Biotite code that builds the C-alpha atoms (Angstrom):
import biotite.structure as struc

atoms = struc.array([
    struc.Atom([113.576, 83.847, 89.466], chain_id="A", res_id=1, res_name="UNK", atom_name="CA", element="C"),
    struc.Atom([111.434, 85.285, 91.430], chain_id="A", res_id=2, res_name="UNK", atom_name="CA", element="C"),
    struc.Atom([107.294, 85.003, 90.689], chain_id="A", res_id=3, res_name="UNK", atom_name="CA", element="C"),
    struc.Atom([104.074, 87.321, 90.761], chain_id="A", res_id=4, res_name="UNK", atom_name="CA", element="C"),
    struc.Atom([102.580, 85.485, 93.327], chain_id="A", res_id=5, res_name="UNK", atom_name="CA", element="C"),
    struc.Atom([105.870, 84.130, 95.774], chain_id="A", res_id=6, res_name="UNK", atom_name="CA", element="C"),
    struc.Atom([106.605, 88.485, 95.987], chain_id="A", res_id=7, res_name="UNK", atom_name="CA", element="C"),
    struc.Atom([102.674, 88.672, 96.331], chain_id="A", res_id=8, res_name="UNK", atom_name="CA", element="C"),
    struc.Atom([103.073, 86.377, 99.669], chain_id="A", res_id=9, res_name="UNK", atom_name="CA", element="C"),
    struc.Atom([106.170, 88.289, 100.831], chain_id="A", res_id=10, res_name="UNK", atom_name="CA", element="C"),
    struc.Atom([104.514, 91.485, 100.672], chain_id="A", res_id=11, res_name="UNK", atom_name="CA", element="C"),
    struc.Atom([100.900, 89.646, 102.648], chain_id="A", res_id=12, res_name="UNK", atom_name="CA", element="C"),
    struc.Atom([103.196, 88.351, 105.488], chain_id="A", res_id=13, res_name="UNK", atom_name="CA", element="C"),
    struc.Atom([104.729, 91.911, 105.502], chain_id="A", res_id=14, res_name="UNK", atom_name="CA", element="C"),
    struc.Atom([101.489, 93.835, 104.960], chain_id="A", res_id=15, res_name="UNK", atom_name="CA", element="C"),
    struc.Atom([100.330, 90.938, 108.429], chain_id="A", res_id=16, res_name="UNK", atom_name="CA", element="C"),
    struc.Atom([103.214, 91.824, 110.710], chain_id="A", res_id=17, res_name="UNK", atom_name="CA", element="C"),
    struc.Atom([103.452, 95.837, 109.953], chain_id="A", res_id=18, res_name="UNK", atom_name="CA", element="C"),
    struc.Atom([99.665, 97.032, 109.052], chain_id="A", res_id=19, res_name="UNK", atom_name="CA", element="C"),
    struc.Atom([98.452, 97.980, 105.533], chain_id="A", res_id=20, res_name="UNK", atom_name="CA", element="C"),
    struc.Atom([98.301, 101.571, 106.138], chain_id="A", res_id=21, res_name="UNK", atom_name="CA", element="C"),
    struc.Atom([101.769, 102.952, 105.916], chain_id="A", res_id=22, res_name="UNK", atom_name="CA", element="C"),
    struc.Atom([102.904, 100.487, 103.645], chain_id="A", res_id=23, res_name="UNK", atom_name="CA", element="C"),
    struc.Atom([105.300, 101.404, 101.264], chain_id="A", res_id=24, res_name="UNK", atom_name="CA", element="C"),
    struc.Atom([106.688, 100.543, 97.517], chain_id="A", res_id=25, res_name="UNK", atom_name="CA", element="C"),
    struc.Atom([108.761, 97.788, 97.676], chain_id="A", res_id=26, res_name="UNK", atom_name="CA", element="C"),
    struc.Atom([111.023, 96.809, 95.262], chain_id="A", res_id=27, res_name="UNK", atom_name="CA", element="C"),
    struc.Atom([113.303, 93.568, 95.117], chain_id="A", res_id=28, res_name="UNK", atom_name="CA", element="C"),
    struc.Atom([116.129, 92.001, 93.216], chain_id="A", res_id=29, res_name="UNK", atom_name="CA", element="C"),
    struc.Atom([116.349, 88.537, 93.583], chain_id="A", res_id=30, res_name="UNK", atom_name="CA", element="C"),
    struc.Atom([119.887, 88.621, 91.261], chain_id="A", res_id=31, res_name="UNK", atom_name="CA", element="C"),
    struc.Atom([121.086, 90.911, 94.345], chain_id="A", res_id=32, res_name="UNK", atom_name="CA", element="C"),
    struc.Atom([118.880, 90.017, 97.211], chain_id="A", res_id=33, res_name="UNK", atom_name="CA", element="C"),
    struc.Atom([118.567, 93.400, 97.833], chain_id="A", res_id=34, res_name="UNK", atom_name="CA", element="C"),
    struc.Atom([115.108, 95.155, 98.850], chain_id="A", res_id=35, res_name="UNK", atom_name="CA", element="C"),
    struc.Atom([114.383, 98.342, 99.239], chain_id="A", res_id=36, res_name="UNK", atom_name="CA", element="C"),
    struc.Atom([111.548, 100.140, 99.854], chain_id="A", res_id=37, res_name="UNK", atom_name="CA", element="C"),
    struc.Atom([110.363, 104.664, 98.113], chain_id="A", res_id=38, res_name="UNK", atom_name="CA", element="C"),
    struc.Atom([109.280, 107.115, 100.699], chain_id="A", res_id=39, res_name="UNK", atom_name="CA", element="C"),
    struc.Atom([108.259, 110.498, 100.239], chain_id="A", res_id=40, res_name="UNK", atom_name="CA", element="C"),
    struc.Atom([105.760, 110.104, 97.336], chain_id="A", res_id=41, res_name="UNK", atom_name="CA", element="C"),
    struc.Atom([102.385, 112.302, 97.890], chain_id="A", res_id=42, res_name="UNK", atom_name="CA", element="C"),
    struc.Atom([99.189, 110.810, 98.527], chain_id="A", res_id=43, res_name="UNK", atom_name="CA", element="C"),
    struc.Atom([97.349, 112.162, 95.931], chain_id="A", res_id=44, res_name="UNK", atom_name="CA", element="C"),
    struc.Atom([100.087, 110.941, 93.362], chain_id="A", res_id=45, res_name="UNK", atom_name="CA", element="C"),
    struc.Atom([99.823, 108.604, 90.495], chain_id="A", res_id=46, res_name="UNK", atom_name="CA", element="C"),
    struc.Atom([101.761, 105.654, 91.935], chain_id="A", res_id=47, res_name="UNK", atom_name="CA", element="C"),
    struc.Atom([102.474, 103.571, 89.316], chain_id="A", res_id=48, res_name="UNK", atom_name="CA", element="C"),
    struc.Atom([104.455, 105.179, 87.072], chain_id="A", res_id=49, res_name="UNK", atom_name="CA", element="C"),
    struc.Atom([106.747, 106.646, 89.667], chain_id="A", res_id=50, res_name="UNK", atom_name="CA", element="C"),
    struc.Atom([107.301, 103.451, 91.062], chain_id="A", res_id=51, res_name="UNK", atom_name="CA", element="C"),
    struc.Atom([108.088, 101.818, 88.085], chain_id="A", res_id=52, res_name="UNK", atom_name="CA", element="C"),
    struc.Atom([110.406, 104.680, 87.228], chain_id="A", res_id=53, res_name="UNK", atom_name="CA", element="C"),
    struc.Atom([112.275, 104.427, 90.543], chain_id="A", res_id=54, res_name="UNK", atom_name="CA", element="C"),
    struc.Atom([112.910, 100.615, 90.524], chain_id="A", res_id=55, res_name="UNK", atom_name="CA", element="C"),
    struc.Atom([113.964, 100.603, 86.375], chain_id="A", res_id=56, res_name="UNK", atom_name="CA", element="C"),
    struc.Atom([116.816, 103.075, 87.996], chain_id="A", res_id=57, res_name="UNK", atom_name="CA", element="C"),
    struc.Atom([117.174, 100.602, 90.537], chain_id="A", res_id=58, res_name="UNK", atom_name="CA", element="C"),
    struc.Atom([118.261, 97.924, 88.567], chain_id="A", res_id=59, res_name="UNK", atom_name="CA", element="C"),
    struc.Atom([121.715, 97.100, 87.354], chain_id="A", res_id=60, res_name="UNK", atom_name="CA", element="C"),
    struc.Atom([120.787, 96.670, 83.695], chain_id="A", res_id=61, res_name="UNK", atom_name="CA", element="C"),
    struc.Atom([118.430, 94.642, 82.383], chain_id="A", res_id=62, res_name="UNK", atom_name="CA", element="C"),
    struc.Atom([118.514, 92.970, 86.377], chain_id="A", res_id=63, res_name="UNK", atom_name="CA", element="C"),
    struc.Atom([115.091, 91.704, 86.965], chain_id="A", res_id=64, res_name="UNK", atom_name="CA", element="C"),
    struc.Atom([113.335, 93.668, 89.373], chain_id="A", res_id=65, res_name="UNK", atom_name="CA", element="C"),
    struc.Atom([109.024, 93.239, 91.159], chain_id="A", res_id=66, res_name="UNK", atom_name="CA", element="C"),
    struc.Atom([107.906, 96.054, 92.502], chain_id="A", res_id=67, res_name="UNK", atom_name="CA", element="C"),
    struc.Atom([105.088, 96.219, 95.430], chain_id="A", res_id=68, res_name="UNK", atom_name="CA", element="C"),
    struc.Atom([102.698, 98.592, 95.234], chain_id="A", res_id=69, res_name="UNK", atom_name="CA", element="C"),
    struc.Atom([98.747, 99.886, 97.462], chain_id="A", res_id=70, res_name="UNK", atom_name="CA", element="C"),
    struc.Atom([96.373, 100.412, 94.471], chain_id="A", res_id=71, res_name="UNK", atom_name="CA", element="C"),
    struc.Atom([93.938, 101.097, 96.879], chain_id="A", res_id=72, res_name="UNK", atom_name="CA", element="C"),
    struc.Atom([92.608, 100.576, 100.533], chain_id="A", res_id=73, res_name="UNK", atom_name="CA", element="C"),
    struc.Atom([92.485, 96.755, 100.324], chain_id="A", res_id=74, res_name="UNK", atom_name="CA", element="C"),
    struc.Atom([94.350, 95.858, 97.417], chain_id="A", res_id=75, res_name="UNK", atom_name="CA", element="C"),
    struc.Atom([98.174, 95.886, 96.085], chain_id="A", res_id=76, res_name="UNK", atom_name="CA", element="C"),
    struc.Atom([99.784, 95.395, 92.701], chain_id="A", res_id=77, res_name="UNK", atom_name="CA", element="C"),
    struc.Atom([103.033, 93.226, 91.855], chain_id="A", res_id=78, res_name="UNK", atom_name="CA", element="C"),
    struc.Atom([104.690, 94.120, 88.239], chain_id="A", res_id=79, res_name="UNK", atom_name="CA", element="C"),
    struc.Atom([107.664, 92.120, 87.543], chain_id="A", res_id=80, res_name="UNK", atom_name="CA", element="C"),
    struc.Atom([110.540, 92.934, 84.964], chain_id="A", res_id=81, res_name="UNK", atom_name="CA", element="C"),
    struc.Atom([112.704, 90.742, 83.572], chain_id="A", res_id=82, res_name="UNK", atom_name="CA", element="C"),
    struc.Atom([114.832, 90.291, 79.946], chain_id="A", res_id=83, res_name="UNK", atom_name="CA", element="C"),
    struc.Atom([111.581, 88.971, 79.174], chain_id="A", res_id=84, res_name="UNK", atom_name="CA", element="C"),
    struc.Atom([109.512, 91.485, 79.568], chain_id="A", res_id=85, res_name="UNK", atom_name="CA", element="C"),
    struc.Atom([106.735, 92.314, 82.310], chain_id="A", res_id=86, res_name="UNK", atom_name="CA", element="C"),
    struc.Atom([103.946, 90.748, 83.776], chain_id="A", res_id=87, res_name="UNK", atom_name="CA", element="C"),
    struc.Atom([101.486, 91.524, 86.741], chain_id="A", res_id=88, res_name="UNK", atom_name="CA", element="C"),
    struc.Atom([98.940, 91.761, 89.271], chain_id="A", res_id=89, res_name="UNK", atom_name="CA", element="C"),
    struc.Atom([96.689, 92.724, 91.706], chain_id="A", res_id=90, res_name="UNK", atom_name="CA", element="C"),
    struc.Atom([96.183, 91.120, 94.850], chain_id="A", res_id=91, res_name="UNK", atom_name="CA", element="C"),
    struc.Atom([94.047, 91.482, 98.163], chain_id="A", res_id=92, res_name="UNK", atom_name="CA", element="C"),
    struc.Atom([95.618, 92.411, 101.295], chain_id="A", res_id=93, res_name="UNK", atom_name="CA", element="C"),
    struc.Atom([93.585, 90.040, 103.118], chain_id="A", res_id=94, res_name="UNK", atom_name="CA", element="C"),
    struc.Atom([94.083, 86.483, 101.571], chain_id="A", res_id=95, res_name="UNK", atom_name="CA", element="C"),
    struc.Atom([94.154, 83.586, 103.751], chain_id="A", res_id=96, res_name="UNK", atom_name="CA", element="C"),
    struc.Atom([97.429, 82.134, 102.119], chain_id="A", res_id=97, res_name="UNK", atom_name="CA", element="C"),
    struc.Atom([99.578, 84.484, 104.228], chain_id="A", res_id=98, res_name="UNK", atom_name="CA", element="C"),
])
């Protein structure tokens, strides 16, 4: 099991290394240790429903997954879906605990 906060820390480390301008939506399937990114979404699209549909289609059955995506120029959102429900959080990309 992974938590929203853990995936946010991982995302911040990736952003610290690669930058945030071109950050692509990223899904993690912890049970399989599988990470994928979503490319080709138009910039003006409503990202959240597209990302959630994409991540859900990549899951096997009711497999847990976490997905991170940009919500504005300085923030990203992490959503965790698991058999018991869903949780989410919005994070500032520039936190000090990278």
